[in-house]
N, C-alpha and C positions, 0 to 999 in steps of 0.2 A: 573502275578507276575514275577518279574525279579530277577536274581541272577548274580553276576559278580565276577570273580576270576582272580587274577593276578598271573600267575605261575612263580615263581622266577627261574632264571637260575642256580644260585649257592649261597647257603646260607652263604658260607664262603668268600664271595667276598671282604669284607671290611677288610681284614687282615692288621693291622697297620705296619707289617714288610715288605710289598711289596712296590716297587717304585710306584710313582703316575701313570705311564703309563705301569705298568706290564702287560705282555701278557699271555693270556690263549689260547693255541692252542690244539684243539682236546680234551679238558678237562684237559690239563696239564698246571699248572702254572709253567713256566720255572724258575722263580725266587725262587720258593719253592723246586722244584725237582732236580735242578742242582746246586750243591755246587759251590759258587763263581760266579754264573751268576747274572748279574744285568742289567735290562732294563734301557737304558739311555733316548732315545727319539724316538717317533713314528711320521712319516709323511705320508701324503696321505689320512687322514681320512676326512678332511674338504674341499676337493676340488673335482671337477669332470671335465671330458672332454667329449665333444660331437662331434661326427662325422657328417658332413653335406653332404648330397647327393644333388648336384645341377648340372646345365648344363650351359655351356657358352652361352652368348647372343652375337648377332652381335654388340650390343651397349655396354654401360657401365655395368659392373658387371655381375652377374650370376642369374639364376632363381632357387629359392629354391624349392626342390622337397620333401625331407624328411630328418630326422636326427635321431640319436640314441645316447644314452649314451654309452660310451666305458667302457670296464672293468676297475676296480679300481686297482691301484698298491699301496701297502703299503710297507713302509720301516721301519724296526725296528733296531735301533742301540743299541748295547749291549756291556757289558764288561765281560771278563772271567778272574778271578784271581785265581792262584793256586801256590803251593810251589814246585811241581815236574813235570817232563815231563810225568811220569806215570799217575799222577792225571789229568794233562791237556788232555792226550789222552782219559782217561776214560770220562771226562766231554764232550769232543767233540763227542765221540761215542754215549753217551746218548742223546745229543742234536740232532744228526743226526737221531737217531732212532725215536724220537718223531716227528721231522719235516719232515720225509720222507713220512708220510701218506698224500695222496692228498685229496683235497676237504673236508676240515675239518671246523667245526665251530670255530670261534675265536672271542675273545673279549678283552677289556682292562679295567684295574682296575678303571680308572677315568670315564668311561662311560659304565658300564656293561650292560645297557639296550639296547645297540646297538650291535647286533650280526651279524658278517659277515660270509660268507663261502668262503674259499680261499685255495690256494695251494702254498706251498713254491717253488719258482722257482730257488732260489740261496741263498747260505750262503757264505759270503765272510769274511775272516779274514785279518786284516791289516798286521801283521808281523809273525804270527805263533810263538809267544813267550809265556812264562809262564803267563805274565800279558798282555793281548791283548784285542783289541776292534774289533768288527765285525759288519756285517750288514746282516739281514735276509730280503730277498725280497719276497713279497707275492703278488700273482695276484688273485683278486676276479672277476670271470667271471660275476657275478651279482654285479653291482656297489652299490646296496643298502644294508644297514644294516637293521636288523629287531628286533623289540622289543621282550620281553618275550611274550609267547602265552597268549592271552586274551580269556577267556571263558565266554560267555553269555548264561544263561539258563532261559527259560520262558515258559509259557503256554498261548496259544491263537492263533491268526491268523496273527499277525504282530509284527515287532520289529524295533524300531527306533535306528539306530546306534548312540551312544553317541559321543560327541566331544573328540576324543582320538588322534588327530593329524593325521588322515587318509587324507593326503594331496596329495597322489599319487595314481593312478589307481592300484588296487590290488584285487585279489580274496580272499575269506576266505580260510582257510586251509580245514575245513570241515563244513558241516551242517548235523545234525542228527535230523530227524523228526519221531515222533511216533504218528499216528492219534488217536484221542480219540474215533473214531467210524470207521466202515468199509467205505472205499471210493473207487470209481471206477477209479480215476486218481488223480494226484497231479500236481499243477502248482505253482511254486515259482517265484515271480517277484521282480524286483528292477528297477523302471523307465521303460526304454524300453528293459531291459534285462529280459530273462525268462528261466526257466528250466521246461520242461513239460514231465511228466512220464505217459504214457498211459498203466497203469496196475492196476488191482485191488489190494488194500492193506488192509489187515485186521487190526482191531483195535489193537493198542499197538505194532504192528510190526515195527521194526527199519528200517528206510530208511537212508542210509549213502550216502551223496554226497561228494565225495573226489575230490577236485579241484586240488590237487597236482598231482594225478595220472589219472585225467580225467575219473573217473568211478562213477557209481551209483550202490550201493549194497543194496538189499532188503532181509531181513532175511538171511544175510550171503551169498547170491547168487547174482552174477552180473546181473543187469537188464539194462545194457547199450543199448541192442537192442530195448528196449521199450521207450527210450528217443528220442523225436522228433529231426529231423535233424537240425531244426532251433533253438535248445536250445543253450544257451550261457555258456557251461561248461568252456570254455577257457577264457572268458572275462566277467564273472559275477562280475564286479567290484563294490566295496563298498567304500563309502566315508563318512566323518562326516555328520550326519543329514539325511542320506538316510533311507528310510523305506522299509524293506523287507516284502513282503506280501505272505501269504500261502493261497491256495484255500480251505483249511480245517483246523479245529482247532486240536491242539494236543500239546504234549510236544516237545520242540525244544531246541537244543544246537548248538551254533555257535562258532567256534574257528577261531581266526584270529590273525595276527601279524601286527604291525604298521611299515610301511616302513620308513626308514630314509636315507637321502642322505647327 
């Protein structure tokens, strides 16, 4: 039996008063919280850059060795409108307070299901006048955006990942398994990837596999020492159509987010 839940990021995301590309930084809608602030346009969301590692050849061209996606740079152009220098100073102070927090989740009103994590690297104003335009520059160390958290719950020994747009290699956030009977060990596989736990686990005891923190917790106690060295905690990737198998039956919950580039 399967259950599926889509966890919304923000239920008030479709406010008709916000500009189309209004920005939410660290849980703050700037257009809502700062009087006179208006998001104008956002760039950098629909492009990417890739760094290539290659070596020179004696003949034409180079030999490709590897490559990686570089960090994403977003640019948000905005307008500040006010009637007095006192109000202007207050608005800018409030803006700086919100944007000074590093490594924050951010999203935009026209595509709320794509959540980035980024840090504001610079705020630039054109003229420092009462009615002024400016630019917020944000660097996302991880170039990917991520969907709302998806939660799949089921009972049994296997789970087929539905077609949810899992087009890039990614691990789940967590897998929680509670065996229906006592077991001497647990093996979870997906293709050639596996996680093997050599420990007795009593019926209904919770086994938490935390892929973000690379840890395995059984009955609230870390069991990482009982995970085999060849287990794929760091690269237990899932994609659309994959089947995740468990060596024993039980109640299972898988949480994951969909990567977007």
